[in-house]
N, CA, C and O atoms as CSV, one atom per row, in Angstrom:
chain,resi,resn,atom,element,x,y,z
A,1,MET,N,N,-20.836,48.290,-32.514
A,1,MET,CA,C,-20.471,47.103,-32.585
A,1,MET,C,C,-21.522,46.068,-33.230
A,1,MET,O,O,-20.928,45.345,-34.029
A,2,LEU,N,N,-22.378,45.879,-33.174
A,2,LEU,CA,C,-23.192,45.506,-34.534
A,2,LEU,C,C,-23.804,45.452,-35.431
A,2,LEU,O,O,-24.512,44.654,-36.045
A,3,ASP,N,N,-23.155,47.290,-35.515
A,3,ASP,CA,C,-22.993,47.776,-37.200
A,3,ASP,C,C,-21.982,47.227,-37.828
A,3,ASP,O,O,-22.206,46.963,-39.009
A,4,ILE,N,N,-20.654,46.900,-37.311
A,4,ILE,CA,C,-19.722,46.690,-37.626
A,4,ILE,C,C,-19.532,45.460,-38.023
A,4,ILE,O,O,-18.963,45.235,-39.092
A,5,CYS,N,N,-19.972,44.496,-37.234
A,5,CYS,CA,C,-20.113,43.145,-37.155
A,5,CYS,C,C,-20.971,43.120,-38.563
A,5,CYS,O,O,-20.546,42.716,-39.645
A,6,SER,N,N,-22.100,43.576,-38.324
A,6,SER,CA,C,-23.058,43.158,-39.892
A,6,SER,C,C,-22.270,43.669,-41.467
A,6,SER,O,O,-22.365,43.159,-42.583
A,7,HIS,N,N,-21.611,44.684,-41.070
A,7,HIS,CA,C,-20.778,45.194,-42.123
A,7,HIS,C,C,-19.397,44.587,-42.347
A,7,HIS,O,O,-18.935,45.082,-43.375
A,8,THR,N,N,-18.537,43.696,-41.788
A,8,THR,CA,C,-17.624,43.249,-41.978
A,8,THR,C,C,-18.230,41.226,-42.713
A,8,THR,O,O,-17.684,40.543,-43.579
A,9,ALA,N,N,-19.288,40.972,-41.999
A,9,ALA,CA,C,-19.923,39.959,-42.197
A,9,ALA,C,C,-20.722,40.413,-43.740
A,9,ALA,O,O,-21.526,39.484,-43.815
A,10,GLY,N,N,-20.904,41.040,-44.650
A,10,GLY,CA,C,-21.133,41.324,-45.807
A,10,GLY,C,C,-19.974,41.000,-46.603
A,10,GLY,O,O,-19.914,40.161,-47.502
A,11,ASP,N,N,-19.071,41.750,-46.180
A,11,ASP,CA,C,-17.860,42.365,-47.046
A,11,ASP,C,C,-17.361,40.912,-46.945
A,11,ASP,O,O,-16.404,40.739,-47.699
A,12,LEU,N,N,-17.731,39.742,-46.203
A,12,LEU,CA,C,-17.243,38.239,-46.787
A,12,LEU,C,C,-18.228,37.387,-47.180
A,12,LEU,O,O,-18.073,36.165,-47.166
A,13,SER,N,N,-19.257,37.943,-47.539
A,13,SER,CA,C,-20.662,37.230,-48.112
A,13,SER,C,C,-21.239,36.202,-46.997
A,13,SER,O,O,-21.707,35.105,-47.303
A,14,LEU,N,N,-21.143,36.719,-45.575
A,14,LEU,CA,C,-21.639,35.599,-44.641
A,14,LEU,C,C,-23.363,36.660,-44.075
A,14,LEU,O,O,-23.435,37.867,-44.305
A,15,GLN,N,N,-24.452,35.929,-43.412
A,15,GLN,CA,C,-25.639,36.767,-43.039
A,15,GLN,C,C,-25.930,36.280,-41.724
A,15,GLN,O,O,-26.056,35.056,-41.728
A,16,PHE,N,N,-26.030,36.629,-40.985
A,16,PHE,CA,C,-26.525,36.461,-39.443
A,16,PHE,C,C,-27.851,36.122,-39.490
A,16,PHE,O,O,-28.585,36.799,-40.211
A,17,ASN,N,N,-28.433,34.944,-38.684
A,17,ASN,CA,C,-29.562,34.849,-38.740
A,17,ASN,C,C,-30.457,35.274,-37.489
A,17,ASN,O,O,-30.491,34.648,-36.429
A,18,CYS,N,N,-31.214,36.495,-37.788
A,18,CYS,CA,C,-31.257,37.234,-36.723
A,18,CYS,C,C,-32.606,36.632,-36.042
A,18,CYS,O,O,-33.043,37.064,-34.976
A,19,SER,N,N,-33.310,35.417,-36.900
A,19,SER,CA,C,-34.060,34.715,-35.713
A,19,SER,C,C,-33.747,33.994,-34.660
A,19,SER,O,O,-34.313,33.671,-33.615
A,20,LYS,N,N,-32.617,33.787,-35.206
A,20,LYS,CA,C,-31.855,32.479,-34.039
A,20,LYS,C,C,-30.798,33.475,-33.064
A,20,LYS,O,O,-29.828,33.064,-32.428
A,21,SER,N,N,-31.192,34.616,-33.134
A,21,SER,CA,C,-29.892,35.822,-32.064
A,21,SER,C,C,-31.187,36.227,-30.788
A,21,SER,O,O,-32.362,36.594,-30.775
A,22,HIS,N,N,-30.205,35.921,-29.903
A,22,HIS,CA,C,-31.265,37.412,-28.853
A,22,HIS,C,C,-30.137,37.822,-28.177
A,22,HIS,O,O,-28.996,37.577,-28.570
A,23,CYS,N,N,-30.445,38.525,-27.030
A,23,CYS,CA,C,-29.249,39.697,-26.352
A,23,CYS,C,C,-30.139,39.594,-24.969
A,23,CYS,O,O,-31.280,39.913,-24.634
A,24,MET,N,N,-29.001,38.976,-24.349
A,24,MET,CA,C,-29.658,38.628,-22.626
A,24,MET,C,C,-28.564,39.825,-22.214
A,24,MET,O,O,-27.793,40.417,-22.971
A,25,MET,N,N,-28.742,39.992,-20.773
A,25,MET,CA,C,-28.561,41.316,-20.144
A,25,MET,C,C,-27.887,40.191,-18.631
A,25,MET,O,O,-28.779,39.427,-18.262
A,26,VAL,N,N,-26.862,40.065,-17.997
A,26,VAL,CA,C,-26.201,39.645,-17.141
A,26,VAL,C,C,-25.670,40.751,-16.266
A,26,VAL,O,O,-25.337,41.784,-16.848
A,27,GLY,N,N,-25.519,40.685,-14.760
A,27,GLY,CA,C,-25.373,41.743,-14.200
A,27,GLY,C,C,-25.876,42.630,-13.445
A,27,GLY,O,O,-27.099,42.562,-13.563
A,28,LYS,N,N,-25.603,43.366,-12.784
A,28,LYS,CA,C,-26.228,44.211,-11.682
A,28,LYS,C,C,-27.258,45.108,-12.303
A,28,LYS,O,O,-28.068,45.579,-11.504
A,29,ALA,N,N,-27.391,45.434,-13.537
A,29,ALA,CA,C,-28.364,46.389,-14.403
A,29,ALA,C,C,-29.718,44.854,-15.125
A,29,ALA,O,O,-30.614,44.969,-15.960
A,30,ALA,N,N,-29.320,43.762,-14.425
A,30,ALA,CA,C,-29.986,42.475,-15.505
A,30,ALA,C,C,-31.484,43.127,-15.805
A,30,ALA,O,O,-32.014,42.846,-16.880
A,31,ALA,N,N,-32.222,44.057,-14.800
A,31,ALA,CA,C,-33.505,44.275,-14.719
A,31,ALA,C,C,-33.718,45.520,-15.453
A,31,ALA,O,O,-34.898,45.542,-15.802
A,32,VAL,N,N,-33.007,46.717,-15.898
A,32,VAL,CA,C,-32.860,47.460,-16.436
A,32,VAL,C,C,-33.746,46.939,-18.169
A,32,VAL,O,O,-33.691,45.987,-18.947
A,33,LYS,N,N,-34.724,48.659,-18.021
A,33,LYS,CA,C,-35.507,47.563,-19.416
A,33,LYS,C,C,-34.387,48.711,-20.651
A,33,LYS,O,O,-34.412,49.940,-20.582
A,34,LEU,N,N,-33.787,48.169,-21.351
A,34,LEU,CA,C,-32.910,48.747,-22.722
A,34,LEU,C,C,-33.914,48.753,-24.035
A,34,LEU,O,O,-34.929,48.088,-24.242
A,35,GLN,N,N,-33.221,49.799,-24.887
A,35,GLN,CA,C,-33.430,49.263,-25.882
A,35,GLN,C,C,-33.181,48.634,-26.801
A,35,GLN,O,O,-32.193,47.904,-26.882
A,36,ASN,N,N,-34.644,48.909,-28.305
A,36,ASN,CA,C,-34.193,47.496,-28.822
A,36,ASN,C,C,-33.003,47.747,-29.647
A,36,ASN,O,O,-32.950,48.796,-30.288
A,37,VAL,N,N,-31.965,46.828,-29.703
A,37,VAL,CA,C,-30.753,46.579,-30.643
A,37,VAL,C,C,-31.296,45.631,-32.209
A,37,VAL,O,O,-31.967,44.603,-32.304
A,38,TYR,N,N,-30.707,46.450,-33.200
A,38,TYR,CA,C,-30.433,46.121,-33.890
A,38,TYR,C,C,-29.606,45.402,-34.762
A,38,TYR,O,O,-28.571,45.575,-34.119
A,39,LEU,N,N,-29.290,44.807,-35.613
A,39,LEU,CA,C,-28.047,43.852,-36.057
A,39,LEU,C,C,-28.698,43.675,-38.043
A,39,LEU,O,O,-29.166,42.691,-38.615
A,40,GLY,N,N,-28.394,45.273,-38.627
A,40,GLY,CA,C,-28.465,45.553,-39.740
A,40,GLY,C,C,-30.088,46.176,-39.666
A,40,GLY,O,O,-30.423,46.880,-38.714
A,41,TYR,N,N,-30.932,45.873,-40.647
A,41,TYR,CA,C,-32.151,46.234,-40.064
A,41,TYR,C,C,-33.571,45.753,-39.073
A,41,TYR,O,O,-34.670,46.218,-38.769
A,42,THR,N,N,-32.659,44.387,-38.784
A,42,THR,CA,C,-33.246,43.484,-38.258
A,42,THR,C,C,-33.378,43.576,-36.798
A,42,THR,O,O,-32.356,43.664,-36.119
A,43,HIS,N,N,-34.566,43.563,-36.239
A,43,HIS,CA,C,-34.530,43.801,-34.409
A,43,HIS,C,C,-34.703,42.499,-34.044
A,43,HIS,O,O,-35.431,41.549,-34.333
A,44,ILE,N,N,-33.306,42.904,-32.919
A,44,ILE,CA,C,-33.039,41.633,-31.655
A,44,ILE,C,C,-33.804,41.296,-31.129
A,44,ILE,O,O,-34.764,42.066,-31.150
A,45,LEU,N,N,-34.001,40.005,-30.307
A,45,LEU,CA,C,-34.846,40.608,-29.182
A,45,LEU,C,C,-34.387,40.003,-27.865
A,45,LEU,O,O,-34.233,38.784,-27.793
A,46,TRP,N,N,-34.164,40.781,-26.833
A,46,TRP,CA,C,-34.222,41.283,-25.571
A,46,TRP,C,C,-34.944,39.402,-25.259
A,46,TRP,O,O,-36.056,39.021,-25.624
A,47,SER,N,N,-33.624,38.338,-24.314
A,47,SER,CA,C,-34.186,37.381,-23.521
A,47,SER,C,C,-34.156,37.214,-22.210
A,47,SER,O,O,-33.310,37.838,-21.569
A,48,GLN,N,N,-34.968,36.438,-21.620
A,48,GLN,CA,C,-34.565,36.348,-19.963
A,48,GLN,C,C,-33.547,34.597,-19.598
A,48,GLN,O,O,-32.841,34.113,-18.713
A,49,THR,N,N,-34.035,34.271,-20.781
A,49,THR,CA,C,-33.508,32.867,-20.830
A,49,THR,C,C,-32.932,32.423,-22.124
A,49,THR,O,O,-33.853,32.678,-22.899
A,50,ILE,N,N,-31.955,31.907,-22.840
A,50,ILE,CA,C,-31.441,31.464,-23.709
A,50,ILE,C,C,-30.999,29.504,-23.489
A,50,ILE,O,O,-30.487,28.895,-22.550
A,51,LYS,N,N,-31.342,29.202,-24.408
A,51,LYS,CA,C,-31.167,27.873,-24.556
A,51,LYS,C,C,-29.789,27.957,-25.680
A,51,LYS,O,O,-29.290,28.701,-26.525
A,52,TYR,N,N,-29.589,26.582,-24.990
A,52,TYR,CA,C,-27.497,27.204,-25.977
A,52,TYR,C,C,-27.318,25.814,-26.176
A,52,TYR,O,O,-27.051,25.614,-24.991
A,53,LEU,N,N,-27.245,24.744,-26.651
A,53,LEU,CA,C,-26.681,23.105,-26.668
A,53,LEU,C,C,-27.140,22.817,-25.452
A,53,LEU,O,O,-26.383,22.739,-24.484
A,54,GLY,N,N,-28.526,22.617,-25.372
A,54,GLY,CA,C,-29.276,22.053,-24.471
A,54,GLY,C,C,-29.475,22.601,-22.913
A,54,GLY,O,O,-30.155,22.374,-21.913
A,55,VAL,N,N,-28.728,23.223,-23.250
A,55,VAL,CA,C,-28.057,24.103,-21.531
A,55,VAL,C,C,-28.938,25.386,-21.831
A,55,VAL,O,O,-28.659,26.184,-22.726
A,56,HIS,N,N,-30.183,25.516,-20.869
A,56,HIS,CA,C,-30.770,26.700,-20.366
A,56,HIS,C,C,-29.924,28.070,-19.739
A,56,HIS,O,O,-29.620,27.883,-18.560
A,57,ILE,N,N,-29.565,29.156,-20.179
A,57,ILE,CA,C,-28.869,30.421,-19.532
A,57,ILE,C,C,-29.629,31.507,-19.133
A,57,ILE,O,O,-30.206,32.256,-19.921
A,58,ALA,N,N,-29.643,31.613,-17.903
A,58,ALA,CA,C,-30.662,32.544,-17.261
A,58,ALA,C,C,-29.901,33.790,-17.238
A,58,ALA,O,O,-28.676,33.751,-17.124
A,59,SER,N,N,-30.906,35.537,-17.398
A,59,SER,CA,C,-30.661,36.509,-16.979
A,59,SER,C,C,-30.120,36.668,-15.933
A,59,SER,O,O,-29.878,35.551,-15.476
A,60,GLY,N,N,-29.715,37.589,-15.143
A,60,GLY,CA,C,-30.081,38.370,-13.920
A,60,GLY,C,C,-28.686,38.708,-13.423
A,60,GLY,O,O,-27.814,38.734,-14.292
A,61,LYS,N,N,-28.267,39.014,-11.963
A,61,LYS,CA,C,-27.498,39.508,-11.204
A,61,LYS,C,C,-26.062,38.590,-11.288
A,61,LYS,O,O,-24.955,39.126,-11.235
A,62,SER,N,N,-26.263,37.127,-11.425
A,62,SER,CA,C,-25.258,36.414,-12.122
A,62,SER,C,C,-25.676,35.545,-13.433
A,62,SER,O,O,-26.761,35.586,-14.012
A,63,LEU,N,N,-24.615,34.799,-13.736
A,63,LEU,CA,C,-24.835,34.527,-14.750
A,63,LEU,C,C,-25.229,32.312,-14.273
A,63,LEU,O,O,-24.769,31.443,-13.532
A,64,CYS,N,N,-26.106,32.439,-15.111
A,64,CYS,CA,C,-27.202,31.127,-14.227
A,64,CYS,C,C,-27.185,29.845,-15.022
A,64,CYS,O,O,-27.641,30.070,-16.143
A,65,PHE,N,N,-26.874,28.742,-14.883
A,65,PHE,CA,C,-26.709,27.688,-16.095
A,65,PHE,C,C,-28.058,26.492,-15.344
A,65,PHE,O,O,-27.979,26.006,-14.216
A,66,ASP,N,N,-29.048,26.284,-16.208
A,66,ASP,CA,C,-30.105,25.594,-15.854
A,66,ASP,C,C,-29.842,23.642,-16.949
A,66,ASP,O,O,-30.136,23.450,-18.128
A,67,VAL,N,N,-29.376,22.852,-16.190
A,67,VAL,CA,C,-29.426,21.734,-16.979
A,67,VAL,C,C,-30.677,20.749,-16.430
A,67,VAL,O,O,-30.897,19.754,-17.122
A,68,LYS,N,N,-31.163,20.869,-15.734
A,68,LYS,CA,C,-32.618,20.365,-15.537
A,68,LYS,C,C,-33.284,19.249,-16.255
A,68,LYS,O,O,-33.677,18.096,-16.074
A,69,SER,N,N,-33.190,20.454,-17.436
A,69,SER,CA,C,-34.190,19.569,-18.647
A,69,SER,C,C,-32.691,18.192,-19.339
A,69,SER,O,O,-32.782,16.974,-19.493
A,70,MET,N,N,-32.061,18.694,-19.466
A,70,MET,CA,C,-30.779,17.859,-20.184
A,70,MET,C,C,-31.119,16.626,-18.945
A,70,MET,O,O,-31.877,15.662,-19.057
A,71,LYS,N,N,-30.384,16.978,-17.901
A,71,LYS,CA,C,-30.520,15.594,-16.834
A,71,LYS,C,C,-31.853,14.678,-16.974
A,71,LYS,O,O,-31.836,13.471,-16.734
A,72,SER,N,N,-33.000,15.380,-17.385
A,72,SER,CA,C,-34.256,14.556,-17.081
A,72,SER,C,C,-33.869,13.660,-18.074
A,72,SER,O,O,-33.564,12.474,-17.942
A,73,SER,N,N,-33.925,14.587,-19.439
A,73,SER,CA,C,-33.956,13.609,-20.555
A,73,SER,C,C,-32.515,12.451,-20.903
A,73,SER,O,O,-32.393,11.528,-21.708
A,74,PHE,N,N,-31.866,12.861,-20.182
A,74,PHE,CA,C,-30.785,11.588,-19.675
A,74,PHE,C,C,-31.350,10.327,-19.099
A,74,PHE,O,O,-31.044,9.162,-19.348
A,75,TYR,N,N,-32.375,10.886,-18.150
A,75,TYR,CA,C,-32.912,9.477,-17.509
A,75,TYR,C,C,-33.341,9.060,-17.965
A,75,TYR,O,O,-33.182,7.844,-18.078
A,76,VAL,N,N,-34.398,9.858,-18.713
A,76,VAL,CA,C,-35.708,9.038,-19.634
A,76,VAL,C,C,-34.812,7.735,-20.280
A,76,VAL,O,O,-34.893,6.512,-20.166
A,77,GLY,N,N,-33.783,8.805,-21.131
A,77,GLY,CA,C,-33.529,7.254,-21.763
A,77,GLY,C,C,-32.780,6.562,-21.284
A,77,GLY,O,O,-32.476,5.690,-22.098
A,78,LEU,N,N,-32.134,6.413,-20.107
A,78,LEU,CA,C,-31.163,5.444,-19.531
A,78,LEU,C,C,-32.355,4.359,-18.858
A,78,LEU,O,O,-32.087,3.173,-18.669
A,79,ALA,N,N,-33.663,4.943,-18.540
A,79,ALA,CA,C,-34.687,4.216,-18.044
A,79,ALA,C,C,-34.684,3.038,-19.562
A,79,ALA,O,O,-34.197,1.914,-19.680
A,80,CYS,N,N,-35.565,4.036,-20.693
A,80,CYS,CA,C,-35.613,3.046,-21.947
A,80,CYS,C,C,-35.022,2.029,-21.886
A,80,CYS,O,O,-35.603,0.950,-21.770
A,81,ASN,N,N,-33.630,2.163,-21.954
A,81,ASN,CA,C,-32.391,1.668,-21.952
A,81,ASN,C,C,-32.531,0.090,-21.126
A,81,ASN,O,O,-32.438,-1.066,-21.539
A,82,SER,N,N,-32.773,0.633,-19.897
A,82,SER,CA,C,-33.152,-0.184,-19.017
A,82,SER,C,C,-34.269,-1.417,-19.238
A,82,SER,O,O,-34.171,-2.599,-18.908
A,83,ILE,N,N,-35.262,-0.785,-19.850
A,83,ILE,CA,C,-36.276,-1.382,-19.829
A,83,ILE,C,C,-35.505,-2.729,-21.292
A,83,ILE,O,O,-35.243,-3.903,-21.031
A,84,PHE,N,N,-35.353,-2.204,-22.417
A,84,PHE,CA,C,-35.465,-2.587,-23.526
A,84,PHE,C,C,-34.079,-3.607,-23.056
A,84,PHE,O,O,-34.334,-4.739,-23.470
A,85,ALA,N,N,-33.514,-3.600,-22.760
A,85,ALA,CA,C,-32.611,-4.574,-22.109
A,85,ALA,C,C,-32.714,-6.079,-21.418
A,85,ALA,O,O,-31.928,-7.024,-21.345
A,86,ASN,N,N,-34.263,-5.808,-20.877
A,86,ASN,CA,C,-34.539,-6.407,-19.991
A,86,ASN,C,C,-36.077,-6.991,-20.549
A,86,ASN,O,O,-36.831,-7.685,-19.867
A,87,ALA,N,N,-36.311,-6.580,-21.808
A,87,ALA,CA,C,-37.358,-6.891,-22.337
A,87,ALA,C,C,-37.189,-8.410,-23.426
A,87,ALA,O,O,-38.144,-8.655,-24.163
A,88,ASN,N,N,-36.270,-9.112,-23.449
A,88,ASN,CA,C,-36.350,-10.433,-23.810
A,88,ASN,C,C,-37.627,-11.232,-24.472
A,88,ASN,O,O,-38.591,-11.503,-23.756
A,89,GLY,N,N,-37.613,-11.460,-25.336
A,89,GLY,CA,C,-38.628,-12.377,-25.584
A,89,GLY,C,C,-40.262,-11.722,-25.382
A,89,GLY,O,O,-41.246,-12.453,-25.271
A,90,LEU,N,N,-40.305,-10.611,-25.367
A,90,LEU,CA,C,-41.625,-9.790,-25.335
A,90,LEU,C,C,-41.506,-9.861,-26.710
A,90,LEU,O,O,-40.455,-10.007,-27.334
A,91,ASP,N,N,-43.421,-9.675,-27.481
A,91,ASP,CA,C,-43.414,-9.656,-28.732
A,91,ASP,C,C,-43.901,-7.967,-28.770
A,91,ASP,O,O,-44.723,-7.653,-27.909
A,92,GLU,N,N,-43.544,-7.136,-29.498
A,92,GLU,CA,C,-43.706,-6.047,-30.291
A,92,GLU,C,C,-44.728,-5.463,-29.337
A,92,GLU,O,O,-44.334,-4.629,-28.522
A,93,VAL,N,N,-46.187,-5.873,-29.362
A,93,VAL,CA,C,-47.076,-4.834,-28.852
A,93,VAL,C,C,-47.255,-4.845,-27.225
A,93,VAL,O,O,-47.773,-3.970,-26.531
A,94,ALA,N,N,-46.674,-6.092,-26.815
A,94,ALA,CA,C,-46.265,-5.787,-25.005
A,94,ALA,C,C,-45.390,-4.888,-24.373
A,94,ALA,O,O,-45.550,-4.366,-23.270
A,95,LEU,N,N,-44.163,-4.702,-25.398
A,95,LEU,CA,C,-43.344,-3.632,-25.426
A,95,LEU,C,C,-43.948,-2.117,-25.421
A,95,LEU,O,O,-44.354,-1.365,-24.535
A,96,LEU,N,N,-43.819,-2.033,-26.774
A,96,LEU,CA,C,-44.614,-0.619,-26.534
A,96,LEU,C,C,-45.596,-0.629,-25.405
A,96,LEU,O,O,-46.244,0.384,-25.142
């Protein structure tokens, strides 16, 4: 299938960025060691977790999403906004 994708992309003058591509196994056979996968002549790495749009997707027996990093960055931004909103009249050094 990857050979067909690579060939079709070449016909359409498109390129895959293999450095940003990863393979991940989900299901009963997630712990099985699989052979290397190639897109064209470039090796695609197998990963246990993949970050996509800020969400970490983990391999395993079932599909698992980890949103802890998104939630923590949201709360950090919320806390900073709260501090800045209540810091009227402070000079820059004190605010920093």
